[in-house]
C-alpha positions as protocol buffer text, in pm:
chain_id: "A"
residue {
  index: 1
  type: UNK
  ca { x: 7989 y: -12736 z: 11406 }
}
residue {
  index: 2
  type: UNK
  ca { x: 8312 y: -12528 z: 11190 }
}
residue {
  index: 3
  type: UNK
  ca { x: 8259 y: -12167 z: 11161 }
}
residue {
  index: 4
  type: UNK
  ca { x: 8244 y: -12061 z: 10812 }
}
residue {
  index: 5
  type: UNK
  ca { x: 8486 y: -11811 z: 10710 }
}
residue {
  index: 6
  type: UNK
  ca { x: 8339 y: -11475 z: 10657 }
}
residue {
  index: 7
  type: UNK
  ca { x: 8430 y: -11296 z: 10314 }
}
residue {
  index: 8
  type: UNK
  ca { x: 8572 y: -10940 z: 10349 }
}
residue {
  index: 9
  type: UNK
  ca { x: 8363 y: -10799 z: 10013 }
}
residue {
  index: 10
  type: UNK
  ca { x: 8517 y: -10441 z: 10086 }
}
residue {
  index: 11
  type: UNK
  ca { x: 8847 y: -10607 z: 10115 }
}
residue {
  index: 12
  type: UNK
  ca { x: 8854 y: -10756 z: 9825 }
}
residue {
  index: 13
  type: UNK
  ca { x: 8708 y: -10520 z: 9601 }
}
residue {
  index: 14
  type: UNK
  ca { x: 9005 y: -10274 z: 9716 }
}
residue {
  index: 15
  type: UNK
  ca { x: 9231 y: -10573 z: 9574 }
}
residue {
  index: 16
  type: UNK
  ca { x: 9081 y: -10541 z: 9265 }
}
residue {
  index: 17
  type: UNK
  ca { x: 9061 y: -10155 z: 9218 }
}
residue {
  index: 18
  type: UNK
  ca { x: 9448 y: -10109 z: 9302 }
}
residue {
  index: 19
  type: UNK
  ca { x: 9526 y: -10409 z: 9102 }
}
residue {
  index: 20
  type: UNK
  ca { x: 9385 y: -10208 z: 8824 }
}
residue {
  index: 21
  type: UNK
  ca { x: 9485 y: -9853 z: 8895 }
}
residue {
  index: 22
  type: UNK
  ca { x: 9866 y: -10006 z: 8906 }
}
residue {
  index: 23
  type: UNK
  ca { x: 9759 y: -10246 z: 8565 }
}
residue {
  index: 24
  type: UNK
  ca { x: 9645 y: -9886 z: 8383 }
}
residue {
  index: 25
  type: UNK
  ca { x: 9947 y: -9650 z: 8510 }
}
residue {
  index: 26
  type: UNK
  ca { x: 10166 y: -9898 z: 8360 }
}
residue {
  index: 27
  type: UNK
  ca { x: 10388 y: -9744 z: 8069 }
}
residue {
  index: 28
  type: UNK
  ca { x: 10251 y: -9849 z: 7748 }
}
residue {
  index: 29
  type: UNK
  ca { x: 10594 y: -10022 z: 7468 }
}
residue {
  index: 30
  type: UNK
  ca { x: 10480 y: -9664 z: 7278 }
}
residue {
  index: 31
  type: UNK
  ca { x: 10596 y: -9499 z: 7615 }
}
residue {
  index: 32
  type: UNK
  ca { x: 10867 y: -9730 z: 7761 }
}
residue {
  index: 33
  type: UNK
  ca { x: 11061 y: -9736 z: 7485 }
}
residue {
  index: 34
  type: UNK
  ca { x: 11029 y: -9381 z: 7312 }
}
residue {
  index: 35
  type: UNK
  ca { x: 11372 y: -9262 z: 7189 }
}
residue {
  index: 36
  type: UNK
  ca { x: 11451 y: -8889 z: 7160 }
}
residue {
  index: 37
  type: UNK
  ca { x: 11688 y: -8864 z: 6836 }
}
residue {
  index: 38
  type: UNK
  ca { x: 11890 y: -8583 z: 6945 }
}
residue {
  index: 39
  type: UNK
  ca { x: 12009 y: -8672 z: 7295 }
}
residue {
  index: 40
  type: UNK
  ca { x: 11970 y: -9111 z: 7156 }
}
residue {
  index: 41
  type: UNK
  ca { x: 11800 y: -9127 z: 7547 }
}
residue {
  index: 42
  type: UNK
  ca { x: 11489 y: -9280 z: 7619 }
}
residue {
  index: 43
  type: UNK
  ca { x: 11240 y: -8985 z: 7818 }
}
residue {
  index: 44
  type: UNK
  ca { x: 11132 y: -9309 z: 8018 }
}
residue {
  index: 45
  type: UNK
  ca { x: 11402 y: -9397 z: 8204 }
}
residue {
  index: 46
  type: UNK
  ca { x: 11697 y: -9178 z: 8141 }
}
residue {
  index: 47
  type: UNK
  ca { x: 11876 y: -9451 z: 7997 }
}
residue {
  index: 48
  type: UNK
  ca { x: 12140 y: -9374 z: 7715 }
}
residue {
  index: 49
  type: UNK
  ca { x: 12162 y: -9609 z: 7409 }
}
residue {
  index: 50
  type: UNK
  ca { x: 12494 y: -9829 z: 7370 }
}
residue {
  index: 51
  type: UNK
  ca { x: 12745 y: -9641 z: 7135 }
}
residue {
  index: 52
  type: UNK
  ca { x: 12727 y: -9925 z: 6932 }
}
residue {
  index: 53
  type: UNK
  ca { x: 12364 y: -9852 z: 6820 }
}
residue {
  index: 54
  type: UNK
  ca { x: 12409 y: -9519 z: 6722 }
}
residue {
  index: 55
  type: UNK
  ca { x: 12502 y: -9566 z: 6393 }
}
residue {
  index: 56
  type: UNK
  ca { x: 12224 y: -9791 z: 6340 }
}
residue {
  index: 57
  type: UNK
  ca { x: 11964 y: -9559 z: 6501 }
}
residue {
  index: 58
  type: UNK
  ca { x: 12050 y: -9264 z: 6240 }
}
residue {
  index: 59
  type: UNK
  ca { x: 12026 y: -9479 z: 5934 }
}
residue {
  index: 60
  type: UNK
  ca { x: 11809 y: -9779 z: 5963 }
}
residue {
  index: 61
  type: UNK
  ca { x: 11447 y: -9812 z: 6075 }
}
residue {
  index: 62
  type: UNK
  ca { x: 11257 y: -10070 z: 6348 }
}
residue {
  index: 63
  type: UNK
  ca { x: 11058 y: -10329 z: 6201 }
}
residue {
  index: 64
  type: UNK
  ca { x: 10696 y: -10137 z: 6319 }
}
residue {
  index: 65
  type: UNK
  ca { x: 10805 y: -9810 z: 6168 }
}
residue {
  index: 66
  type: UNK
  ca { x: 10794 y: -10042 z: 5824 }
}
residue {
  index: 67
  type: UNK
  ca { x: 10507 y: -10165 z: 5921 }
}
residue {
  index: 68
  type: UNK
  ca { x: 10355 y: -9852 z: 5960 }
}
residue {
  index: 69
  type: UNK
  ca { x: 10323 y: -9716 z: 5629 }
}
residue {
  index: 70
  type: UNK
  ca { x: 10240 y: -10057 z: 5447 }
}
residue {
  index: 71
  type: UNK
  ca { x: 9934 y: -10222 z: 5321 }
}
residue {
  index: 72
  type: UNK
  ca { x: 9792 y: -10417 z: 5560 }
}
residue {
  index: 73
  type: UNK
  ca { x: 10055 y: -10339 z: 5795 }
}
residue {
  index: 74
  type: UNK
  ca { x: 10303 y: -10570 z: 5591 }
}
residue {
  index: 75
  type: UNK
  ca { x: 10126 y: -10913 z: 5666 }
}
residue {
  index: 76
  type: UNK
  ca { x: 10251 y: -11161 z: 5459 }
}
residue {
  index: 77
  type: UNK
  ca { x: 10600 y: -10953 z: 5390 }
}
residue {
  index: 78
  type: UNK
  ca { x: 10928 y: -11066 z: 5394 }
}
residue {
  index: 79
  type: UNK
  ca { x: 11154 y: -10859 z: 5652 }
}
residue {
  index: 80
  type: UNK
  ca { x: 11515 y: -10940 z: 5744 }
}
residue {
  index: 81
  type: UNK
  ca { x: 11738 y: -10737 z: 5958 }
}
residue {
  index: 82
  type: UNK
  ca { x: 12136 y: -10602 z: 5839 }
}
residue {
  index: 83
  type: UNK
  ca { x: 12317 y: -10760 z: 6130 }
}
residue {
  index: 84
  type: UNK
  ca { x: 12145 y: -11119 z: 5931 }
}
residue {
  index: 85
  type: UNK
  ca { x: 12262 y: -11027 z: 5631 }
}
residue {
  index: 86
  type: UNK
  ca { x: 12651 y: -10910 z: 5793 }
}
residue {
  index: 87
  type: UNK
  ca { x: 12693 y: -11195 z: 5994 }
}
residue {
  index: 88
  type: UNK
  ca { x: 12634 y: -11545 z: 5749 }
}
residue {
  index: 89
  type: UNK
  ca { x: 12556 y: -11561 z: 5373 }
}
residue {
  index: 90
  type: UNK
  ca { x: 12248 y: -11798 z: 5416 }
}
residue {
  index: 91
  type: UNK
  ca { x: 11938 y: -11589 z: 5434 }
}
residue {
  index: 92
  type: UNK
  ca { x: 11722 y: -11517 z: 5744 }
}
residue {
  index: 93
  type: UNK
  ca { x: 11394 y: -11351 z: 5741 }
}
residue {
  index: 94
  type: UNK
  ca { x: 11056 y: -11292 z: 5913 }
}
residue {
  index: 95
  type: UNK
  ca { x: 10754 y: -11399 z: 5707 }
}
residue {
  index: 96
  type: UNK
  ca { x: 10522 y: -11198 z: 5895 }
}
residue {
  index: 97
  type: UNK
  ca { x: 10138 y: -11364 z: 5969 }
}
residue {
  index: 98
  type: UNK
  ca { x: 9973 y: -11151 z: 6210 }
}
residue {
  index: 99
  type: UNK
  ca { x: 10034 y: -10788 z: 6339 }
}
residue {
  index: 100
  type: UNK
  ca { x: 9896 y: -10570 z: 6628 }
}
residue {
  index: 101
  type: UNK
  ca { x: 9926 y: -10263 z: 6641 }
}
residue {
  index: 102
  type: UNK
  ca { x: 9946 y: -9991 z: 6931 }
}
residue {
  index: 103
  type: UNK
  ca { x: 9682 y: -9741 z: 6784 }
}
residue {
  index: 104
  type: UNK
  ca { x: 9800 y: -9484 z: 7131 }
}
residue {
  index: 105
  type: UNK
  ca { x: 10098 y: -9451 z: 6952 }
}
residue {
  index: 106
  type: UNK
  ca { x: 10169 y: -9143 z: 6773 }
}
residue {
  index: 107
  type: UNK
  ca { x: 10278 y: -9275 z: 6453 }
}
residue {
  index: 108
  type: UNK
  ca { x: 10182 y: -9651 z: 6521 }
}
residue {
  index: 109
  type: UNK
  ca { x: 10501 y: -9714 z: 6496 }
}
residue {
  index: 110
  type: UNK
  ca { x: 10469 y: -9995 z: 6822 }
}
residue {
  index: 111
  type: UNK
  ca { x: 10308 y: -10315 z: 6862 }
}
residue {
  index: 112
  type: UNK
  ca { x: 10342 y: -10697 z: 6852 }
}
residue {
  index: 113
  type: UNK
  ca { x: 10425 y: -10910 z: 6497 }
}
residue {
  index: 114
  type: UNK
  ca { x: 10434 y: -11277 z: 6470 }
}
residue {
  index: 115
  type: UNK
  ca { x: 10567 y: -11461 z: 6178 }
}
residue {
  index: 116
  type: UNK
  ca { x: 10750 y: -11774 z: 6096 }
}
residue {
  index: 117
  type: UNK
  ca { x: 11151 y: -11759 z: 6110 }
}
residue {
  index: 118
  type: UNK
  ca { x: 11364 y: -11874 z: 5862 }
}
residue {
  index: 119
  type: UNK
  ca { x: 11734 y: -11879 z: 6019 }
}
residue {
  index: 120
  type: UNK
  ca { x: 12057 y: -11948 z: 5773 }
}
residue {
  index: 121
  type: UNK
  ca { x: 11779 y: -12122 z: 5537 }
}
residue {
  index: 122
  type: UNK
  ca { x: 11605 y: -12351 z: 5753 }
}
residue {
  index: 123
  type: UNK
  ca { x: 11215 y: -12244 z: 5798 }
}
residue {
  index: 124
  type: UNK
  ca { x: 11050 y: -12299 z: 6143 }
}
residue {
  index: 125
  type: UNK
  ca { x: 10746 y: -12490 z: 6171 }
}
residue {
  index: 126
  type: UNK
  ca { x: 10545 y: -12286 z: 6409 }
}
residue {
  index: 127
  type: UNK
  ca { x: 10460 y: -11889 z: 6412 }
}
residue {
  index: 128
  type: UNK
  ca { x: 10550 y: -11679 z: 6714 }
}
residue {
  index: 129
  type: UNK
  ca { x: 10625 y: -11350 z: 6803 }
}
residue {
  index: 130
  type: UNK
  ca { x: 10882 y: -11129 z: 6678 }
}
residue {
  index: 131
  type: UNK
  ca { x: 11166 y: -11059 z: 6911 }
}
residue {
  index: 132
  type: UNK
  ca { x: 11372 y: -10713 z: 6875 }
}
residue {
  index: 133
  type: UNK
  ca { x: 11116 y: -10538 z: 6717 }
}
residue {
  index: 134
  type: UNK
  ca { x: 11263 y: -10205 z: 6868 }
}
residue {
  index: 135
  type: UNK
  ca { x: 11615 y: -10250 z: 6718 }
}
residue {
  index: 136
  type: UNK
  ca { x: 11683 y: -10052 z: 6434 }
}
residue {
  index: 137
  type: UNK
  ca { x: 11828 y: -10268 z: 6182 }
}
residue {
  index: 138
  type: UNK
  ca { x: 11525 y: -10398 z: 5999 }
}
residue {
  index: 139
  type: UNK
  ca { x: 11502 y: -10407 z: 5628 }
}
residue {
  index: 140
  type: UNK
  ca { x: 11188 y: -10487 z: 5377 }
}
residue {
  index: 141
  type: UNK
  ca { x: 11292 y: -10783 z: 5145 }
}
residue {
  index: 142
  type: UNK
  ca { x: 11186 y: -10574 z: 4772 }
}
residue {
  index: 143
  type: UNK
  ca { x: 10902 y: -10850 z: 4626 }
}
residue {
  index: 144
  type: UNK
  ca { x: 11177 y: -10911 z: 4343 }
}
residue {
  index: 145
  type: UNK
  ca { x: 11377 y: -11087 z: 4560 }
}
residue {
  index: 146
  type: UNK
  ca { x: 11187 y: -11303 z: 4756 }
}
residue {
  index: 147
  type: UNK
  ca { x: 11196 y: -11588 z: 4539 }
}
residue {
  index: 148
  type: UNK
  ca { x: 11582 y: -11566 z: 4580 }
}
residue {
  index: 149
  type: UNK
  ca { x: 11522 y: -11607 z: 4957 }
}
residue {
  index: 150
  type: UNK
  ca { x: 11297 y: -11903 z: 4965 }
}
residue {
  index: 151
  type: UNK
  ca { x: 11494 y: -12105 z: 4702 }
}
residue {
  index: 152
  type: UNK
  ca { x: 11790 y: -12120 z: 4909 }
}
residue {
  index: 153
  type: UNK
  ca { x: 11861 y: -12493 z: 4977 }
}
residue {
  index: 154
  type: UNK
  ca { x: 12077 y: -12527 z: 5296 }
}
residue {
  index: 155
  type: UNK
  ca { x: 12368 y: -12712 z: 5278 }
}
residue {
  index: 156
  type: UNK
  ca { x: 12367 y: -13084 z: 5512 }
}
residue {
  index: 157
  type: UNK
  ca { x: 12578 y: -13119 z: 5827 }
}
residue {
  index: 158
  type: UNK
  ca { x: 12829 y: -13242 z: 5837 }
}
residue {
  index: 159
  type: UNK
  ca { x: 12860 y: -13582 z: 6026 }
}
residue {
  index: 160
  type: UNK
  ca { x: 13049 y: -13564 z: 6378 }
}
residue {
  index: 161
  type: UNK
  ca { x: 13348 y: -13683 z: 6361 }
}
residue {
  index: 162
  type: UNK
  ca { x: 13469 y: -13625 z: 6731 }
}
residue {
  index: 163
  type: UNK
  ca { x: 13302 y: -13597 z: 7065 }
}
residue {
  index: 164
  type: UNK
  ca { x: 13401 y: -13510 z: 7411 }
}
residue {
  index: 165
  type: UNK
  ca { x: 13543 y: -13789 z: 7629 }
}
residue {
  index: 166
  type: UNK
  ca { x: 13320 y: -13889 z: 7981 }
}
residue {
  index: 167
  type: UNK
  ca { x: 13383 y: -13646 z: 8231 }
}
residue {
  index: 168
  type: UNK
  ca { x: 13622 y: -13876 z: 8506 }
}
residue {
  index: 169
  type: UNK
  ca { x: 13814 y: -13975 z: 8184 }
}
residue {
  index: 170
  type: UNK
  ca { x: 13896 y: -13658 z: 8054 }
}
residue {
  index: 171
  type: UNK
  ca { x: 13998 y: -13557 z: 8376 }
}
residue {
  index: 172
  type: UNK
  ca { x: 14228 y: -13812 z: 8376 }
}
residue {
  index: 173
  type: UNK
  ca { x: 14338 y: -13768 z: 8062 }
}
residue {
  index: 174
  type: UNK
  ca { x: 14429 y: -13369 z: 8117 }
}
residue {
  index: 175
  type: UNK
  ca { x: 14613 y: -13485 z: 8460 }
}
residue {
  index: 176
  type: UNK
  ca { x: 14839 y: -13736 z: 8278 }
}
residue {
  index: 177
  type: UNK
  ca { x: 14934 y: -13480 z: 8015 }
}
residue {
  index: 178
  type: UNK
  ca { x: 14990 y: -13230 z: 8270 }
}
residue {
  index: 179
  type: UNK
  ca { x: 15210 y: -13457 z: 8481 }
}
residue {
  index: 180
  type: UNK
  ca { x: 15411 y: -13549 z: 8154 }
}
residue {
  index: 181
  type: UNK
  ca { x: 15491 y: -13213 z: 7980 }
}
residue {
  index: 182
  type: UNK
  ca { x: 15466 y: -13014 z: 8303 }
}
residue {
  index: 183
  type: UNK
  ca { x: 15201 y: -12777 z: 8196 }
}
residue {
  index: 184
  type: UNK
  ca { x: 14854 y: -12792 z: 8111 }
}
residue {
  index: 185
  type: UNK
  ca { x: 14745 y: -12928 z: 7776 }
}
residue {
  index: 186
  type: UNK
  ca { x: 14629 y: -12678 z: 7522 }
}
residue {
  index: 187
  type: UNK
  ca { x: 14339 y: -12895 z: 7312 }
}
residue {
  index: 188
  type: UNK
  ca { x: 14078 y: -13048 z: 7455 }
}
residue {
  index: 189
  type: UNK
  ca { x: 14103 y: -13392 z: 7407 }
}
residue {
  index: 190
  type: UNK
  ca { x: 13838 y: -13623 z: 7171 }
}
residue {
  index: 191
  type: UNK
  ca { x: 13747 y: -13916 z: 7104 }
}
residue {
  index: 192
  type: UNK
  ca { x: 13678 y: -14020 z: 6728 }
}
residue {
  index: 193
  type: UNK
  ca { x: 13350 y: -14108 z: 6633 }
}
residue {
  index: 194
  type: UNK
  ca { x: 13429 y: -14357 z: 6335 }
}
residue {
  index: 195
  type: UNK
  ca { x: 13696 y: -14581 z: 6347 }
}
residue {
  index: 196
  type: UNK
  ca { x: 13814 y: -14712 z: 5987 }
}
residue {
  index: 197
  type: UNK
  ca { x: 13993 y: -15097 z: 6053 }
}
residue {
  index: 198
  type: UNK
  ca { x: 14025 y: -15303 z: 5743 }
}
residue {
  index: 199
  type: UNK
  ca { x: 13915 y: -15661 z: 5871 }
}
residue {
  index: 200
  type: UNK
  ca { x: 14147 y: -15892 z: 5704 }
}
residue {
  index: 201
  type: UNK
  ca { x: 14393 y: -16188 z: 5774 }
}
residue {
  index: 202
  type: UNK
  ca { x: 14699 y: -15932 z: 5845 }
}
residue {
  index: 203
  type: UNK
  ca { x: 14507 y: -15718 z: 6094 }
}
residue {
  index: 204
  type: UNK
  ca { x: 14412 y: -16080 z: 6283 }
}
residue {
  index: 205
  type: UNK
  ca { x: 14746 y: -16191 z: 6297 }
}
residue {
  index: 206
  type: UNK
  ca { x: 14847 y: -15869 z: 6395 }
}
residue {
  index: 207
  type: UNK
  ca { x: 14614 y: -15883 z: 6684 }
}
residue {
  index: 208
  type: UNK
  ca { x: 14729 y: -16282 z: 6762 }
}
residue {
  index: 209
  type: UNK
  ca { x: 15082 y: -16128 z: 6824 }
}
residue {
  index: 210
  type: UNK
  ca { x: 14964 y: -15880 z: 7033 }
}
residue {
  index: 211
  type: UNK
  ca { x: 14797 y: -16096 z: 7261 }
}
residue {
  index: 212
  type: UNK
  ca { x: 15097 y: -16351 z: 7258 }
}
residue {
  index: 213
  type: UNK
  ca { x: 15293 y: -16079 z: 7342 }
}
residue {
  index: 214
  type: UNK
  ca { x: 15073 y: -15955 z: 7631 }
}
residue {
  index: 215
  type: UNK
  ca { x: 15048 y: -16345 z: 7794 }
}
residue {
  index: 216
  type: UNK
  ca { x: 15340 y: -16459 z: 7726 }
}
residue {
  index: 217
  type: UNK
  ca { x: 15446 y: -16762 z: 7534 }
}
residue {
  index: 218
  type: UNK
  ca { x: 15368 y: -17096 z: 7677 }
}
residue {
  index: 219
  type: UNK
  ca { x: 15744 y: -17264 z: 7782 }
}
């Protein structure tokens, strides 16, 4: 007869209580990412922000600092970042579709937001969570400029003209180059993906002559 396993109800209850207390004691995002703007340190961890971020922290704004002061927390509006405006000419922005605000934060400037991302003029089809919302380089796109961002048409991608060699063939070519020149190759060997050949009578005659030179003429 199989002995039934005894349930340790008290131990199971104690485990749930410990897990609940650990969850309650975990710092919120408003506490974890709080920032002292005088010392540029995070009070929770005591770490100082990188030097490259000091200028943006003093001049720019976080995403939820903008959302907190807007009607419906900015749902339906478009936001971009200073780094996107400086790095590439194609428009990149988020169109906010949902916002979950942390009401325990002092100024309600923390939480989570979801939206549709358009990166370099290419709009994604799925709604996903906005990343890097705590960065200090977010900007609101004015309504009179929204249509200008939306009407951008991305340029077609250029065709692939060269592809890399297979690994073994690539290693053989690099070894032959080093043996012939005494130094390593500075350029990566690439194989043209397209070869334009004019198929006329002269082409086939040259092919026949090359084949005869390899095989030899009959005596």
